N, C-alpha and C positions, 0 to 999 in steps of 0.2 A: 622465554618462550622462544626458540630455537624458529628460523623462517619454514625451516624445511617440514618441523612440526605442526607449527601453524597452516601451513600450505598443506600438508596431508591430512589431518583431523580436520579440516575444513572441508576438502575436496569429498572426505570419508561421509561427513556430517551429511552433505546434500544430494549425494549420489544413494547413496543408505536411503535416504529416508523419503526422497521420489521415486527409488524403487520399488522401496516395500508398499508406499503411499499410493501410486498408482495401478499395481499390480491388484493391493484392495481395493482400490476405486473400480477396477476393471470387472473384480468379481462381482462384486457388488451390484455392479449397472447391469450387468448379466442378467442375474434374479431379479431385479427390481421394476425396468424397462424394457428387457430384450430386443422387439424392434422398432420398439417407441422413441424418439427422440425428448429427454425431457426437458421440461423447461429450466427458464435459467435461474429463479430462484432454489427449487427442486436441486438442480444440480451443483448451484454452490454450498447449498446447507450439506447435502451430500460429500462435498469435497472438501471443508472445514471440517464435517464432524469425525473424517476419516485421516485429514493429515495433520491435523491438532496434536491428537493422540502421537502417532508416529514421530513427530518432528520433538515432540517432548521427551520420548521416550531415545528419539537420537542425538535431544541434548543431555540426559541426562548420562548416557553411555560417553561419546566423545567429548563434552563440553565438561560434567561434574565428573565421571570418574577418570578419564586419560588424561584430560587437560587441566583436573582440578581447580576448575571455575566452581566461584561461589557466588551468593544471592547478590553480593557488592558487587563481581567483574562484569557479572551477567544484566547488571541494571535493574534488579528486580524489585529494590526496595525503595518505597515512595509513599505519598500521601494519598486520603483521599480526595483530594482538589486537582492531583496531576493531571489524571486523564479528562478533567473536564477544562482543566487550561488548555493541554493539546487540542481538545475538540477545538478550540476557538483559534488555535495556532492556523489549525488545517483548515477550516471554515471561512476565515477572512480574508485570506489570497484565493479562492477558490470563488470566493463570493464577486472577488474585484476584477478576478478574469472574464464572468460571466457577464458583468454589468459595462465591463468597459467594449465587450464587443456589440453590446446594444449602439453606442455610435459608430465605432469606427469597423465595424465588421457589418452594420446590419443588424443584427442578431436580434430576437427579440420574442415575446411569449403571446399565446392567445388561449379564449377559452375553448374549451372541449366538451362541453355540455356536462360536466359531474359539478359535485357541488364541491366545496369548503371542507363540506363536516368528509366526505368522503375521501379528501386531500391527505386530511387530517388523522382519518382511520388509517390510513397505508404506515403513517411513521412508523409503529413499533415492527410494524413488520419488517421494515425497510432495516432497522436498527439490527435486527434479529440477524439478519442474512449479512450484512456489510460490517457489522462489527467482529465477528468470530472470523472473517474473511481479512477484517486488516490485524487481528490478534496473530492471524496463522502469519501471516506475509512476514509483518515485524518479528516474530521469532525465527522465522527462516534467513534473514536478510539482515534484520540488527540483534541477529541471534551468534551465537556461537563464533559462525565467520568472520563477523565484521569486530567481535570483542578479539579473538586472536591473531588477525589481520592485523588488526590496529595496535598488540602487543610485540609483533615482530618486526611491521614494517611500517610504522606512525597512523595515525587517524588522517589523514589526505587521503595516501595509498588504497585505506582499506577500504574507505568509502567509496574511491572512486570504484576499485575491483567490484563491491558489494552492489554498488547504483549499477554498475554495467549488465552486472547477472540480474537486478530486479527488472530495468529495460528490457533484454532479453529475452526475461521471461513472457511477456508478452508481446512478443514478435508473429505469435498466430492470432493476436486477438481481431474481431472482424475491422474491416477499413481501415487496419493499421497502415503508416508512413513511417519512410526513416526519422521524420519530424519527430512525427508522436513516437517510436522509441526514442530517440533522443530526451523528448520530456520527461516521459516517463523515466528514465535514466537520471533526470534531472530531480525530478520529483524523490528518486529514492535518495540521493544527497540529502537533500531537505530531508528527509525524513531521516535521516545517519544523523544530522545533525539536533534533528529534535531528541533523537533518544540519549545526547551528552546533555542536553539541558536535564535542570533537574525535575525526577520523575525517573529518568531511563525509560524504561521499554512500557511503561503506561504512559507517560507523556508522546510518545513516538503512535502510541498507539492510536491516541485522542489524537494527534493530528492526520492520522492516514482516513482516521475513521471522517472526523471533518471535512478534510476533502473529498472523501469521498460521497461521504452525506449529502453533502450540498449542493454539490453537480447531479445526485439522483433527486433530490425533493424537488430541485426545480425543472424537471423534467428531461432532463442531459443526459445521454448515453455515458459512460464512465467506463473509460478504457477503450471505446468500441462496443460496448456492451449497453444495448438499451435497456432505458425505463420507461414504463410505460405510467403514466400517474393523471387518474382524474383531476379534473376543473382546469390540468395546465395543459397546454401544446406548447413546446420548446421550437424554435428555427433558429439553428446555429448562424444563420447569415454566411456571407463570401468576401474575398475569397475563402477556400478551405486551409490555404497554409496559416494563415491569419487567424481563421476563427475557432478552427478544428475541423469545423466540416460534422459526417459524421460517425468519427472515432469519437466527440466531445470536446468540450474544452481544451483539455491537455494536451491534444493535439495540433495546437499554433501557436504562432510565434508569439500571440498574446500570455498561454502561460511561459513559455520560456521567458521573458522580461520579469513576470513579475513571479517564478518562482528562483527566479536568480538575485531578485532584490530581496526576498524574503529568506533566503540563504544566508544573504551577506547579512542582514540584520540578525536573523538567529544566534547567527558563529561566532556573535557579540556576548552574549551569553552561556558559553556553555562551560561546563565545569572544568576545573584541571587537569589536565593528564596526569593518571595516575595507570598506566597499562605496564604496571612493572614485576610482576608475577612473574614466577619460575615455569 
């Protein structure tokens, strides 16, 4: 895999996927919503429903047909428990960030008048929204571009490049800050490391879901996107640079520290470098 070919195919994969995908989303949005703004759940569902097949097609064209990647190189092969293992890998550090903010930043929770049963009832819907979104972002950023760039430049460089793009994708999210973008990029490194753990794409998708779902079920914003939950209200405490503020826990220094430690620990278990395909 030459460097020119890796960069060219990765760029074509991303540009064509986003161009086609968001053109379709715009057309669908015009038909569905006209002058009305969609809710967060509805917009996320449409985005995943459109972009997943678009990037699946882009994976087939640029990854399988042109780059001659197979399931092994794309790390699609896994076992049933890989996603659950990944879920724990993502959920544990996410919970640590939020718990650390209680004594260090004055974060906490209060009852909002809803019931625990109502809170439980929201979980299936959250998973239905967050799982496709997590899978989509893993296919985009821990799919063809990461595999091709790792073959041409090595894993460390590929992880940095794809994680940076992942962070920049969130630059327009509500209440975003430079620190928040940096932390999302660091989360991209973490998910890239998870991609190279046993289970590949499914471990990374589970870790992505575990991180986002933990914050959402505990009523915290996820990358600036608010999730209102019955029974619980979350206050982030402050200062925002420490706790993340209204962007959510991943916007603060506490997330930086926890993610960095998690990356260092998880990197000890990555599978050997085998990116030697032509």
